[in-house]
C-alpha positions as CSV (number, residue, x, y, z in Angstrom):
1,M,167.4,9.6,188.4
2,R,164.3,8.5,186.6
3,L,161.5,11.0,186.1
4,Q,158.9,9.1,188.1
5,E,161.3,8.6,191.0
6,A,162.1,12.3,191.1
7,E,158.5,13.3,191.1
8,E,157.8,11.1,194.1
9,M,160.7,12.2,196.3
10,P,160.6,15.0,199.0
11,K,161.6,18.4,197.7
12,I,163.1,21.5,199.0
13,S,163.2,25.0,197.5
14,L,166.7,26.5,197.1
15,P,168.1,29.7,195.5
16,L,168.8,28.8,191.9
17,Q,172.4,30.1,192.2
18,E,173.0,27.4,194.9
19,A,171.3,24.6,193.0
20,E,174.3,23.7,190.8
21,G,174.9,19.9,191.1
22,K,171.6,19.3,192.7
23,I,168.8,17.1,191.3
24,A,165.8,19.0,189.9
25,G,162.5,18.3,191.5
26,T,160.4,20.2,189.1
27,Y,160.0,21.2,185.4
28,V,161.4,24.5,184.3
29,N,159.9,25.6,181.0
30,L,160.3,28.5,178.6
31,Y,156.8,29.4,177.7
32,P,155.7,30.0,175.0
33,P,156.3,27.6,173.4
34,G,156.6,25.3,176.4
35,I,160.1,23.9,175.9
36,P,161.5,22.1,179.0
37,L,164.8,23.5,180.1
38,I,165.0,21.2,183.1
39,I,162.9,18.1,184.0
40,P,162.6,16.4,187.4
41,G,165.6,14.1,188.0
42,E,168.0,16.1,185.9
43,V,171.2,17.5,187.3
44,I,171.1,21.3,187.4
45,T,174.3,22.6,185.7
46,E,176.0,26.0,185.7
47,E,175.1,26.2,182.0
48,L,171.4,25.7,182.8
49,I,171.5,28.3,185.5
50,K,173.1,30.8,183.2
51,L,170.5,30.1,180.5
52,I,167.6,30.6,182.9
53,D,169.2,33.8,184.1
54,K,169.5,35.0,180.5
55,Y,165.9,34.3,179.7
56,V,164.7,36.0,182.9
57,R,166.8,39.1,182.2
58,L,165.3,39.2,178.7
59,G,161.8,39.3,180.2
60,L,160.8,35.9,178.9
61,N,158.3,33.7,180.8
62,V,160.3,31.0,182.6
63,Q,157.9,28.7,184.5
64,G,159.1,26.5,187.3
65,V,161.4,29.0,189.1
66,E,160.0,31.4,191.7
67,S,160.9,34.8,192.9
68,P,160.3,35.3,196.6
69,G,159.5,39.0,195.9
70,G,157.2,38.1,193.0
71,G,159.3,39.6,190.3
72,G,162.8,38.4,189.8
73,V,165.2,40.0,187.4
74,S,168.1,37.5,187.7
75,A,168.8,34.0,188.7
76,R,170.2,35.4,192.0
77,E,166.7,36.2,193.1
78,L,165.0,32.9,191.9
79,T,164.4,29.7,193.7
80,I,163.9,26.2,192.3
81,E,162.6,22.9,193.8
82,T,165.3,20.3,194.2
83,I,165.2,16.7,195.5
84,K,165.8,17.0,199.3
85,G,169.2,15.8,200.4
86,R,170.3,14.6,196.9
87,R,173.2,15.9,194.9
88,N,174.8,14.5,191.8
């Protein structure tokens, strides 16, 4: 899916662990330095989920995933915006 199309589509927040195969609706960045791990329109893979989980457990700043409790120590507790109703 093209980036512009993904940015304009309706989104839903899902637990990151349930997002495998879904289409990302947001950017996920490792900051600093601001490297995109996921961009809108990209398919969320198991590999990406594991990478995000690793970075979060290391205490790195991963932007674009949210923790309902405001902390988050693993991908099991994180949510991500995906394109509503779309799956790869």
